[in-house]
VEXSE-665929 format. One record per residue (C-alpha): residue number from 1; x, y, z; residue in three letters. Coordinates in Angstrom, 1 decimal. Layout:
node k:NUM | px:X | py:Y | pz:Z | r:ALA
...
END
This chain:
node k:1 | px:-39.3 | py:15.7 | pz:-15.2 | r:MET
node k:2 | px:-40.4 | py:13.5 | pz:-18.1 | r:SER
node k:3 | px:-41.0 | py:9.8 | pz:-17.7 | r:HIS
node k:4 | px:-38.2 | py:9.1 | pz:-20.2 | r:THR
node k:5 | px:-35.7 | py:11.0 | pz:-18.1 | r:ALA
node k:6 | px:-36.8 | py:9.2 | pz:-15.0 | r:ILE
node k:7 | px:-36.3 | py:5.8 | pz:-16.8 | r:MET
node k:8 | px:-32.8 | py:6.9 | pz:-17.9 | r:LEU
node k:9 | px:-31.9 | py:7.9 | pz:-14.4 | r:ILE
node k:10 | px:-33.3 | py:4.6 | pz:-13.1 | r:ALA
node k:11 | px:-31.2 | py:2.7 | pz:-15.6 | r:GLY
node k:12 | px:-28.0 | py:4.5 | pz:-14.6 | r:LEU
node k:13 | px:-28.8 | py:3.9 | pz:-10.9 | r:ALA
node k:14 | px:-29.3 | py:0.2 | pz:-11.6 | r:LEU
node k:15 | px:-26.0 | py:0.1 | pz:-13.5 | r:LEU
node k:16 | px:-24.2 | py:1.8 | pz:-10.7 | r:ILE
node k:17 | px:-25.8 | py:-0.4 | pz:-8.0 | r:GLY
node k:18 | px:-24.9 | py:-3.6 | pz:-9.9 | r:LEU
node k:19 | px:-21.3 | py:-2.5 | pz:-10.5 | r:ARG
node k:20 | px:-21.0 | py:-1.8 | pz:-6.8 | r:ILE
node k:21 | px:-22.5 | py:-5.1 | pz:-5.7 | r:LEU
node k:22 | px:-20.9 | py:-7.4 | pz:-8.3 | r:ILE
node k:23 | px:-17.1 | py:-7.2 | pz:-8.4 | r:ARG
node k:24 | px:-16.7 | py:-8.9 | pz:-11.8 | r:ASP
node k:25 | px:-17.3 | py:-6.3 | pz:-14.5 | r:LYS
node k:26 | px:-18.4 | py:-8.7 | pz:-17.1 | r:ALA
node k:27 | px:-20.9 | py:-10.4 | pz:-14.8 | r:ARG
node k:28 | px:-22.3 | py:-7.1 | pz:-13.6 | r:ALA
node k:29 | px:-22.7 | py:-5.8 | pz:-17.2 | r:THR
node k:30 | px:-24.6 | py:-8.9 | pz:-18.3 | r:TRP
node k:31 | px:-26.8 | py:-8.9 | pz:-15.2 | r:ALA
node k:32 | px:-27.6 | py:-5.2 | pz:-15.9 | r:PHE
node k:33 | px:-28.3 | py:-5.9 | pz:-19.6 | r:LEU
node k:34 | px:-30.7 | py:-8.7 | pz:-18.8 | r:VAL
node k:35 | px:-32.5 | py:-6.8 | pz:-16.0 | r:LEU
node k:36 | px:-32.7 | py:-3.6 | pz:-18.0 | r:TRP
node k:37 | px:-34.1 | py:-5.3 | pz:-21.0 | r:LEU
node k:38 | px:-36.9 | py:-6.8 | pz:-18.9 | r:ILE
node k:39 | px:-37.6 | py:-3.5 | pz:-17.2 | r:ILE
node k:40 | px:-37.5 | py:-1.5 | pz:-20.4 | r:SER
node k:41 | px:-39.7 | py:-3.9 | pz:-22.3 | r:VAL
node k:42 | px:-42.2 | py:-3.8 | pz:-19.4 | r:GLY
node k:43 | px:-42.1 | py:0.0 | pz:-19.6 | r:ASN
node k:44 | px:-42.8 | py:-0.2 | pz:-23.4 | r:LEU
node k:45 | px:-45.8 | py:-2.5 | pz:-22.8 | r:LEU
node k:46 | px:-47.2 | py:-0.2 | pz:-20.2 | r:VAL
node k:47 | px:-46.9 | py:2.7 | pz:-22.5 | r:GLY
node k:48 | px:-48.7 | py:0.9 | pz:-25.3 | r:VAL
node k:49 | px:-51.3 | py:-1.1 | pz:-23.4 | r:LEU
node k:50 | px:-52.1 | py:1.4 | pz:-20.6 | r:SER
node k:51 | px:-51.1 | py:4.8 | pz:-21.7 | r:ALA
node k:52 | px:-52.4 | py:4.5 | pz:-25.2 | r:GLY
node k:53 | px:-49.3 | py:5.3 | pz:-27.2 | r:TYR
node k:54 | px:-48.7 | py:3.6 | pz:-30.5 | r:GLY
node k:55 | px:-46.2 | py:0.8 | pz:-31.0 | r:TRP
node k:56 | px:-44.1 | py:3.0 | pz:-33.4 | r:GLY
node k:57 | px:-43.7 | py:6.0 | pz:-31.1 | r:GLU
node k:58 | px:-43.0 | py:3.7 | pz:-28.1 | r:GLU
node k:59 | px:-40.5 | py:1.7 | pz:-30.0 | r:ALA
node k:60 | px:-38.5 | py:4.9 | pz:-30.7 | r:ILE
node k:61 | px:-38.5 | py:5.9 | pz:-27.1 | r:VAL
node k:62 | px:-37.6 | py:2.3 | pz:-26.1 | r:TRP
node k:63 | px:-34.5 | py:2.5 | pz:-28.2 | r:LEU
node k:64 | px:-33.4 | py:5.5 | pz:-26.2 | r:LEU
node k:65 | px:-34.5 | py:4.2 | pz:-22.8 | r:VAL
node k:66 | px:-32.8 | py:0.8 | pz:-23.3 | r:PHE
node k:67 | px:-30.0 | py:1.8 | pz:-25.7 | r:GLY
node k:68 | px:-28.4 | py:4.7 | pz:-23.8 | r:ALA
node k:69 | px:-27.8 | py:2.9 | pz:-20.5 | r:PRO
node k:70 | px:-26.9 | py:-0.4 | pz:-22.3 | r:ALA
node k:71 | px:-24.3 | py:1.4 | pz:-24.4 | r:ALA
node k:72 | px:-22.9 | py:3.1 | pz:-21.3 | r:LEU
node k:73 | px:-22.7 | py:-0.3 | pz:-19.5 | r:ALA
node k:74 | px:-20.8 | py:-1.8 | pz:-22.4 | r:LEU
node k:75 | px:-18.4 | py:1.1 | pz:-22.7 | r:ILE
node k:76 | px:-17.8 | py:1.1 | pz:-18.9 | r:ALA
node k:77 | px:-17.1 | py:-2.6 | pz:-19.0 | r:ALA
node k:78 | px:-14.4 | py:-2.1 | pz:-21.7 | r:ARG
node k:79 | px:-12.7 | py:0.8 | pz:-19.8 | r:ILE
node k:80 | px:-9.9 | py:-0.6 | pz:-17.7 | r:GLY
node k:81 | px:-10.1 | py:-4.1 | pz:-19.1 | r:THR
node k:82 | px:-6.6 | py:-5.4 | pz:-19.7 | r:PRO
node k:83 | px:-6.0 | py:-6.4 | pz:-23.3 | r:ARG
node k:84 | px:-4.4 | py:-9.8 | pz:-24.0 | r:PRO
END
């Protein structure tokens, strides 16, 4: 399994865990976004500084690694939210 797939699964697991632990959807979503941003930027830095990948190729992968779980979190927060 590729490292990118592992990171995507980790992001989904973090999202599910926070949604279970924090009852307020909005608070759980923002907590996830902040934590996932920190984790994914750390992953990007490890890829560039330790693994030897270039900034450009790591930035593209980072967009997927951060963006897909973040988009899912935002969509999940909107589902079932009552409209005023």
